[in-house]
N, C-alpha and C positions, 0 to 999 in steps of 0.2 A: 876448492875447485868449483867453479860456477857452472851449474848445469846448462844455463842458457848459452854460455860460450862454447860448451861442448856441442850443443845442438848446431850452432853456427858452423863449427868445424865439420860436422857431419854433412850438413847441407852443402858446404863448399865441395866436399869430396864427391857428393852425388851430382851436383849441378855444374861444377867445373869453373864457374866465374863468380867474382865478387858481386857483379850486377844481378845475376840470376839468384844468388843467395839472398841478397838484400831484398829483392822482390818477393821471394818466398817467405822471408821472415818479416816482411812489412816494415823494414827499416831502411835507412839510407846506406849507400855503399861505404861512406866514410865511417858509419857506425860499425859496419861489419869489420872493416880494417882495424878499427880501434879495439874492438872486442878480441880479435885474433891476436893483436899485439899484446894485450893484457894477459891473455891466456899463455902465450909463450913466456912472458915474464914470470908468471906464476909457476909454470912447470920447469923453467930453466932449460928448455930445449927449443930448437928452431922447428916450427911446424909448417911454415909456409915460406916459399922463396919465389922471387920473381923469375918469370920465364918469358922473355920478350916483353910484350905489353900486358901480359896476363900474369897470374900467379899459379903455382902448383904446390901440392903438398909434398913435403919431404917424406922420407921413410918413417920418421917418428910421427909426422902428421898423419900419414895413412894409418899407422898403428893406432893412434889416438882416435881417429875418425871411426875405426872399427870398434874400438872400445866404447866410443860415444853412442854407437848404434845399439850396443848391448845395454848400456845404461838407459838409453831412451826406451828400449823395450821393457826393462825392469820398472822404470818409472810409470810407463803406461799401465802395466799390471797393477802397480801400487795404487795409481789413481783410480783404476777400475774397481779395485777392491774397496777402497775407502768410499767410493761413490755408492757401492752396494750397501755398505754399512750406514751411510747417510740416509739411504732409502729404507733402512730398517732391517737389512738382511743379517742374519747370524747363522752360523753353521752348527751350533751346539745349543740345544734347548733342554733345560732341566725342569721337570715337573714333579710335584709331590702329590701322591695319591693316598687317601685313607683306604683301608682294606677292601670294603665292599665296592668302592668306586673303581679300584683297580680290577676287581673281579668283573664288574660290569663293562667297563670301557676299554681297558688296556689291550685285551687280545685283538679287538677290531681296530682300535686306534693305531696300533703298530703296523697293521696292513695299510692303513690310509696314509700315514706319514711317509711311507716309502715313495709316494708320488712327489714329494718335495726333494728335488735333486740336491745331493750333497748334505742333507740334514742328518745330524746325529741326535736322536731323541733319547733322553735318559730319564727313566722313571724311578722315583724314590718312594720309599714307604714312610709315611708320617700319619700318626693317629692322635692328634691332640683333642682336648675338649673344644667347644665352640670358640672360646676366647683365644685359643692358641693358633687358629688358622691364619689370621691376618699377619701375625709376626713372621710366618714362614715365607711370605713374599719377599723378605729381605734376602733370602738364600736361594729362592727358586724363581724361575721365570713365570711359571703357572702353578697355582695351588688349587687343588680340588677340595672343596669344603662342603659341609652340610649343616643345616639348621632346621629345627622344627618351627622357627619363628619367621621364616621367609628370607628372601635375599636381602631385604632391607637391613638386616643385622650387620651385613658386611659393607653395604653401600655407605653407611654412616661413617665408616672408617677412612673414607677418602680413596678407596680402591676402585679399580674397574671390576665390575661384577657381571659375568656372563652367565645367565641362568641356563642350565642344561636340562633338568627335568624335575618334576615333582613326583616323588615316589610315596605311595601309601605305606603306612605301617600297619601290619596286621597282627592279630593275636595268634601266636603259635601255641599249640596244645598237643599233648601226646595223642597218637592215633587211637581211636576208640574212646576218647574222653567224652564225658557226658555232654559237654558244650559243642562237640563236633556235629551234633544233629541240627544245630541252628545255622541258618544262612548268614545272619548278622548278629553281632553281640553288642550289648550296651555296658556301661560302666557297672551297673548293679549285677550283671551276669558274671563279671570276671573278678570283682574286687576281693571275694572271699578265698581265693586260691593262692598258694605260694607263688611268688614271682621270681623268675630268673632275670635279674635286671642288670643295668649298667651302672657304673659309679656316678655319683653326683657330679653334675657339670657336663655330662655327655648328653647329646640331644634327646635320646629316647627316654631318659629319666624325666624330662619335662612333660612328656605325654603321660607317663604313669602318674605324675602329680595331677594332671588334669582329670584322670580317671578317679583319683582320690577325691577331688573336689566334687565331681559329678555324683559320686556315690556317697559323699559325705562320710567317708570311712577310710582309715589308713590301709595301704596295701602291705602285705607281708612280703618284705624283700628278703627272700630266703638266701639267695646268692647274688653277688654283684660281680660281674666280669665283663671287660670291655671287648671281648672277641665274639663276633656273631656266630662263628662256627661252633664255638664252645657252648654258647647258649642253645643252639640247635641240638647239640648232643645232650645237654642236660634235659631239655624238654622231651626229646625222644626217649630218654631213659626214665621218664615219668616223674621227674622232680618238681614239675610245676608249669606255669605259663610263662610266656615271654612276648615281647614286642619285636617283630622282625621286619626288615624292609622287603616289600613284596617281590621286586624284580629279581633279587638274588636268591631269596629264600624259596620262591616258587619253584626254582629249578631242583631244589632238594626236597620239596614236599613229597610225602610218601615214604621217606626214609625214617619212619618212626614218628613223624609229626604231621599235622595239617594246619592250614591257615584259615582264619575267618576275619572278615573286616569288622571294624568298630563303627558304631553309629553314635552320633551325639557328642563326639569328641574329635577335635582337630588332630587327626592322627596321620600326618604325612611329614615328609622332610623335603626341603628344597636342596637340590644339589647344584652347586655353582662352581665356576672357575674364577679364581681371583688373580689379579696381577696389579702391580704398581702402574700408574697411568703412563709413565715414560716407557716402561717395558711393553705395555699393551699396544702402544702406538707403532711398534716395530712391525714391518711387513711379515716377517717370519712368524711372530707370535700371533698375528691376526690370522695367518693361514692355519696354524695349529688349532687355534680356538674355533675356527670354522669347521675343521675336521672333527673336533671334539663334539660340537653341536650336532653334526651329522651322525656321529656314532650314537649320541644320546637319543636321537630320533629313531635310529634303527633298533636300539634296545627297547624303547617304549612301544614300538610297533611290531615287536617279534610275535609270530603267530601263537606261540604258547602263552603269551600274556594276553593277547587280544581274545584268545579262546577261553580264558579263565572266567567263565560266566559267573561262577559262584563268588568271585572276588571283585566283581565290578560294582 
């Protein structure tokens, strides 16, 4: 059943004459008559009959014209839907967050994405080492990743990389530790203490290796664990030092541990959002990325961070 022929039947029902229908459809009257004849043959029922010098729709023709109106409405909805997708709209966005990124961004981001009408935003937990973040873009629209070597690590992989923020990594120590009396620490200050570290391949281990190079001495990796909250707990219990991201750890400072910045060592991580180029071009993804960047600015400009003079 040809949709164009159904449209002609509907126009005839609305306009009453073959001439008016032809004008509306921008075709000749003979083309209208031919299309109606073909439609009748396809359906096997009489749709149009002569009435004097004009034509009128039969009962079957009127019923089919009404059905054609419904089909036309459905087609218009379908065309509108596909147009929105051609423009990059999608109703379901999946994003992967590593733990501290979720802690920093997700509460505020969920408020922001409510402004995108009809969007279902789905956050998932993923915590690979640096090399594993890029592969996640095959399964997620947006992947939050971090590296102590800058955003360029991911840009070289052919992905779209949206920088969100650079977060300092500070030395965490038990409250009352002898080093807590210093405003800033160097590699020589911290190298001789036991370290609560992360497994090899995770970003923070790279910074600890820099400390070893600066101090020209190996660090004592007493415990290796990839969960920052566990590292906080180990430090608070007095088991040693650790490297912790400032923006999330600062909220918990005072719960048995304190933070001090490092000098002479590149101790920060770049947090970025990754997406495949074709995915990043979609309108919805661009909107969500824009909201992520706004939330990152809000995190970095939070009063409790701006007021942390000793950590600046």
